[in-house]
C-alpha positions in Angstrom: -80.2 -80.5 130.7 -82.8 -78.6 128.7 -80.2 -76.3 127.1 -79.2 -78.9 124.6 -82.9 -79.6 123.5 -84.4 -78.2 120.4 -86.5 -75.1 120.8 -90.1 -76.7 120.3 -89.2 -79.6 122.5 -87.9 -77.0 125.2 -91.1 -75.4 125.3 -92.9 -78.6 126.0 -90.6 -79.6 128.7 -89.7 -76.3 130.5 -92.4 -76.7 133.0 -91.1 -79.8 134.4 -88.8 -79.3 137.5 -86.6 -82.4 137.8 -84.3 -84.2 135.3 -86.0 -87.4 136.2 -89.4 -86.0 135.3 -88.0 -84.6 131.9 -86.5 -88.0 131.2 -89.8 -89.7 132.0 -91.8 -87.5 129.7 -89.2 -87.9 126.9 -89.4 -91.6 127.3 -93.2 -91.5 127.1 -92.9 -89.4 123.8 -90.7 -91.7 121.9 -92.2 -95.0 123.3 -95.0 -94.6 120.6 -92.5 -94.3 118.0 -90.7 -97.5 119.1 -93.9 -99.4 119.0 -94.8 -98.3 115.6 -91.3 -99.2 114.4 -91.6 -102.4 115.9 -95.0 -103.1 114.3 -93.7 -101.8 110.8 -90.9 -104.3 111.1 -93.0 -107.3 111.9 -95.7 -106.2 109.2 -92.9 -106.1 106.6 -91.8 -109.7 107.6 -95.4 -110.8 107.3 -95.9 -109.4 103.9 -92.8 -110.3 102.3 -93.2 -113.0 99.6 -90.5 -114.5 97.4 -91.1 -113.2 94.0 -90.8 -115.6 91.1 -87.4 -114.2 89.6 -85.8 -113.4 92.8 -83.0 -115.6 93.8 -83.3 -117.5 97.2 -80.1 -115.7 98.6 -81.6 -112.2 97.8 -84.8 -113.2 99.3 -83.2 -114.5 102.4 -81.0 -111.3 102.7 -84.1 -109.2 102.5 -85.8 -111.4 105.3 -82.7 -111.3 107.5 -82.5 -107.5 107.1 -86.1 -107.4 108.4 -85.3 -109.7 111.2 -82.5 -107.4 112.4 -84.8 -104.3 112.1 -87.4 -106.1 114.2 -85.0 -107.2 116.9 -83.4 -103.7 116.9 -86.9 -102.5 117.9 -87.2 -104.9 120.5 -89.3 -107.7 118.9 -88.8 -111.0 120.3 -88.4 -113.4 117.5 -86.8 -116.9 118.4 -85.2 -119.1 115.8 -88.4 -121.2 115.2 -90.5 -118.2 114.5 -88.0 -116.9 112.0 -87.9 -120.1 110.2 -91.8 -120.3 110.0 -91.7 -116.7 108.6 -89.2 -117.8 106.1 -91.3 -120.8 105.1 -94.5 -118.7 104.8 -92.7 -116.2 102.6 -91.6 -118.8 100.0 -93.6 -120.1 96.9 -95.2 -123.4 96.7 -92.3 -124.6 95.0 -90.7 -125.1 98.3 -93.4 -127.2 99.9 -91.3 -130.5 99.6 -88.4 -128.8 101.2 -90.5 -127.7 104.0 -91.9 -131.1 104.6 -88.5 -132.5 104.5 -87.3 -130.0 107.0 -90.2 -130.5 109.6 -89.9 -134.4 109.1 -86.2 -134.3 109.7 -86.8 -132.3 112.7 -83.9 -130.0 111.5 -82.8 -127.1 113.7 -80.8 -124.8 111.3 -79.6 -121.2 111.6 -80.8 -118.8 109.1 -77.6 -118.9 107.1 -77.5 -122.7 106.9 -81.2 -122.7 105.9 -80.4 -120.3 103.1 -77.6 -122.5 101.7 -80.0 -125.6 101.9 -82.7 -123.7 100.2 -80.3 -122.4 97.4 -79.5 -126.2 96.6 -83.0 -127.3 96.6 
C-alpha cells in the first residue's frame, strides 16, 4: 500500500503496521482540510452580496456554485436555508419580492426562484 504514496508521506506512515492504521491516519490528516473547505464554502455564501450592476441570473449562478461547493464538502443545506441565503444576499430593492414570497408561503426550487427574481 505504501509503495504508491509520495515520499514525504511515506516517511510519516512507514512506522504503522497495518493498512487499517495507515488509512485511519490518512483520514485524520485530511479531515482538517475537509472541515476548512466546508467552512470556506459557507463563508463565501455568507459574504456574497449582489452588486448593483450584476444581473440577477449571474448572481444566482454564483450562489448556486457556492451551494454545490458547500454540499460537495458535506455541508448540510436544506432548501429553506438556501432560499434565506439568497434573500440575505440581495439588495434592499428586493424586499418587496421577499415579503410577497414569505406571505405567499411559496416553496420554489432555486431555478424557479431565479426566474421569478429576474422578472421582479
